N, CA, C and O atoms as a GROMACS GRO file, in nm:
protein
  188
    1MET      N    1   0.084  -0.119   0.000
    1MET     CA    2   0.000   0.000   0.000
    1MET      C    3   0.088   0.126   0.000
    1MET      O    4   0.076   0.212  -0.086
    2TRP      N    5   0.179   0.133   0.101
    2TRP     CA    6   0.262   0.252   0.117
    2TRP      C    7   0.352   0.274  -0.005
    2TRP      O    8   0.368   0.386  -0.054
    3VAL      N    9   0.412   0.162  -0.053
    3VAL     CA   10   0.501   0.171  -0.169
    3VAL      C   11   0.423   0.212  -0.293
    3VAL      O   12   0.471   0.291  -0.374
    4ALA      N   13   0.302   0.158  -0.307
    4ALA     CA   14   0.219   0.192  -0.424
    4ALA      C   15   0.187   0.342  -0.422
    4ALA      O   16   0.192   0.408  -0.526
    5GLY      N   17   0.153   0.395  -0.304
    5GLY     CA   18   0.125   0.538  -0.293
    5GLY      C   19   0.246   0.621  -0.330
    5GLY      O   20   0.234   0.724  -0.396
    6LEU      N   21   0.362   0.575  -0.287
    6LEU     CA   22   0.486   0.645  -0.318
    6LEU      C   23   0.510   0.646  -0.470
    6LEU      O   24   0.546   0.749  -0.527
    7GLN      N   25   0.488   0.530  -0.533
    7GLN     CA   26   0.505   0.521  -0.678
    7GLN      C   27   0.409   0.614  -0.751
    7GLN      O   28   0.447   0.682  -0.846
    8GLU      N   29   0.283   0.618  -0.706
    8GLU     CA   30   0.184   0.705  -0.770
    8GLU      C   31   0.227   0.850  -0.758
    8GLU      O   32   0.216   0.927  -0.854
    9ASN      N   33   0.277   0.889  -0.641
    9ASN     CA   34   0.324   1.026  -0.622
    9ASN      C   35   0.440   1.056  -0.716
    9ASN      O   36   0.447   1.164  -0.774
   10ALA      N   37   0.531   0.960  -0.730
   10ALA     CA   38   0.647   0.980  -0.816
   10ALA      C   39   0.602   0.996  -0.961
   10ALA      O   40   0.650   1.085  -1.032
   11VAL      N   41   0.510   0.911  -1.005
   11VAL     CA   42   0.461   0.919  -1.142
   11VAL      C   43   0.389   1.051  -1.164
   11VAL      O   44   0.408   1.116  -1.267
   12ALA      N   45   0.306   1.091  -1.068
   12ALA     CA   46   0.230   1.216  -1.082
   12ALA      C   47   0.325   1.336  -1.090
   12ALA      O   48   0.306   1.424  -1.174
   13SER      N   49   0.426   1.338  -1.004
   13SER     CA   50   0.520   1.451  -1.006
   13SER      C   51   0.601   1.451  -1.136
   13SER      O   52   0.632   1.557  -1.189
   14TRP      N   53   0.637   1.331  -1.186
   14TRP     CA   54   0.712   1.323  -1.312
   14TRP      C   55   0.627   1.375  -1.427
   14TRP      O   56   0.675   1.449  -1.513
   15LEU      N   57   0.498   1.334  -1.428
   15LEU     CA   58   0.409   1.379  -1.535
   15LEU      C   59   0.391   1.530  -1.530
   15LEU      O   60   0.394   1.595  -1.634
   16SER      N   61   0.372   1.585  -1.412
   16SER     CA   62   0.353   1.730  -1.401
   16SER      C   63   0.482   1.803  -1.441
   16SER      O   64   0.477   1.912  -1.497
   17ALA      N   65   0.597   1.742  -1.411
   17ALA     CA   66   0.724   1.803  -1.451
   17ALA      C   67   0.735   1.803  -1.603
   17ALA      O   68   0.779   1.902  -1.662
   18GLN      N   69   0.696   1.693  -1.667
   18GLN     CA   70   0.698   1.686  -1.812
   18GLN      C   71   0.605   1.792  -1.872
   18GLN      O   72   0.643   1.861  -1.967
   19ALA      N   73   0.484   1.803  -1.817
   19ALA     CA   74   0.387   1.901  -1.867
   19ALA      C   75   0.441   2.042  -1.850
   19ALA      O   76   0.426   2.126  -1.940
   20ALA      N   77   0.503   2.070  -1.736
   20ALA     CA   78   0.558   2.204  -1.711
   20ALA      C   79   0.670   2.234  -1.809
   20ALA      O   80   0.680   2.346  -1.861
   21ALA      N   81   0.756   2.135  -1.835
   21ALA     CA   82   0.867   2.156  -1.928
   21ALA      C   83   0.813   2.182  -2.069
   21ALA      O   84   0.862   2.270  -2.139
   22ARG      N   85   0.713   2.104  -2.109
   22ARG     CA   86   0.655   2.121  -2.243
   22ARG      C   87   0.591   2.259  -2.255
   22ARG      O   88   0.606   2.327  -2.356
   23PHE      N   89   0.518   2.301  -2.150
   23PHE     CA   90   0.453   2.431  -2.150
   23PHE      C   91   0.556   2.543  -2.159
   23PHE      O   92   0.538   2.639  -2.234
   24THR      N   93   0.664   2.531  -2.082
   24THR     CA   94   0.769   2.632  -2.083
   24THR      C   95   0.833   2.641  -2.221
   24THR      O   96   0.858   2.750  -2.272
   25LEU      N   97   0.860   2.525  -2.281
   25LEU     CA   98   0.923   2.521  -2.412
   25LEU      C   99   0.833   2.588  -2.516
   25LEU      O  100   0.879   2.669  -2.596
   26THR      N  101   0.703   2.553  -2.513
   26THR     CA  102   0.609   2.611  -2.609
   26THR      C  103   0.600   2.762  -2.590
   26THR      O  104   0.601   2.837  -2.688
   27THR      N  105   0.590   2.806  -2.465
   27THR     CA  106   0.580   2.950  -2.438
   27THR      C  107   0.704   3.022  -2.486
   27THR      O  108   0.695   3.128  -2.549
   28ALA      N  109   0.821   2.967  -2.457
   28ALA     CA  110   0.946   3.031  -2.499
   28ALA      C  111   0.954   3.038  -2.650
   28ALA      O  112   0.998   3.139  -2.706
   29ARG      N  113   0.910   2.932  -2.718
   29ARG     CA  114   0.916   2.929  -2.864
   29ARG      C  115   0.824   3.036  -2.924
   29ARG      O  116   0.863   3.108  -3.016
   30SER      N  117   0.701   3.046  -2.870
   30SER     CA  118   0.610   3.147  -2.925
   30SER      C  119   0.659   3.287  -2.892
   30SER      O  120   0.643   3.379  -2.972
   31LEU      N  121   0.718   3.306  -2.774
   31LEU     CA  122   0.773   3.437  -2.740
   31LEU      C  123   0.883   3.475  -2.838
   31LEU      O  124   0.886   3.587  -2.888
   32CYS      N  125   0.973   3.382  -2.866
   32CYS     CA  126   1.081   3.408  -2.961
   32CYS      C  127   1.023   3.443  -3.097
   32CYS      O  128   1.071   3.534  -3.164
   33TYR      N  129   0.919   3.371  -3.138
   33TYR     CA  130   0.859   3.396  -3.268
   33TYR      C  131   0.799   3.536  -3.273
   33TYR      O  132   0.819   3.610  -3.370
   34PHE      N  133   0.723   3.572  -3.168
   34PHE     CA  134   0.658   3.704  -3.165
   34PHE      C  135   0.761   3.816  -3.159
   34PHE      O  136   0.740   3.923  -3.216
   35ILE      N  137   0.872   3.791  -3.091
   35ILE     CA  138   0.976   3.895  -3.081
   35ILE      C  139   1.049   3.909  -3.216
   35ILE      O  140   1.081   4.020  -3.258
   36ARG      N  141   1.074   3.798  -3.282
   36ARG     CA  142   1.152   3.800  -3.406
   36ARG      C  143   1.070   3.843  -3.527
   36ARG      O  144   1.121   3.907  -3.618
   37ALA      N  145   0.941   3.808  -3.528
   37ALA     CA  146   0.859   3.829  -3.646
   37ALA      C  147   0.861   3.974  -3.697
   37ALA      O  148   0.885   3.995  -3.815
   38PRO      N  149   0.837   4.076  -3.612
   38PRO     CA  150   0.836   4.214  -3.663
   38PRO      C  151   0.968   4.254  -3.727
   38PRO      O  152   0.969   4.319  -3.831
   39TYR      N  153   1.079   4.214  -3.665
   39TYR     CA  154   1.210   4.250  -3.719
   39TYR      C  155   1.231   4.183  -3.855
   39TYR      O  156   1.289   4.243  -3.946
   40GLU      N  157   1.184   4.058  -3.868
   40GLU     CA  158   1.200   3.990  -3.996
   40GLU      C  159   1.117   4.059  -4.102
   40GLU      O  160   1.162   4.075  -4.216
   41HIS      N  161   0.995   4.101  -4.066
   41HIS     CA  162   0.910   4.172  -4.163
   41HIS      C  163   0.975   4.304  -4.203
   41HIS      O  164   0.976   4.340  -4.320
   42VAL      N  165   1.030   4.376  -4.105
   42VAL     CA  166   1.096   4.503  -4.133
   42VAL      C  167   1.213   4.480  -4.227
   42VAL      O  168   1.235   4.557  -4.321
   43GLY      N  169   1.289   4.371  -4.202
   43GLY     CA  170   1.403   4.339  -4.288
   43GLY      C  171   1.358   4.312  -4.430
   43GLY      O  172   1.424   4.355  -4.526
   44HIS      N  173   1.245   4.240  -4.446
   44HIS     CA  174   1.196   4.210  -4.581
   44HIS      C  175   1.152   4.338  -4.650
   44HIS      O  176   1.177   4.357  -4.770
   45PHE      N  177   1.086   4.427  -4.576
   45PHE     CA  178   1.039   4.552  -4.637
   45PHE      C  179   1.158   4.641  -4.673
   45PHE      O  180   1.154   4.715  -4.771
   46GLY      N  181   1.266   4.633  -4.591
   46GLY     CA  182   1.383   4.715  -4.616
   46GLY      C  183   1.449   4.680  -4.749
   46GLY      O  184   1.501   4.768  -4.818
   47GLN      N  185   1.446   4.551  -4.784
   47GLN     CA  186   1.506   4.511  -4.911
   47GLN      C  187   1.410   4.549  -5.022
   47GLN      O  188   1.438   4.524  -5.139
   0.00000   0.00000   0.00000
């Protein structure tokens, strides 16, 4: 019983860590895109 509860907690924390990492990665990627996009458009218009 006790070991099973421990395993469930470990799995739950691992899953939440994975979800947090994925969320952070996605947010960082979209932030980079939004920051870079205007400059890229300006560069295209400049040429």
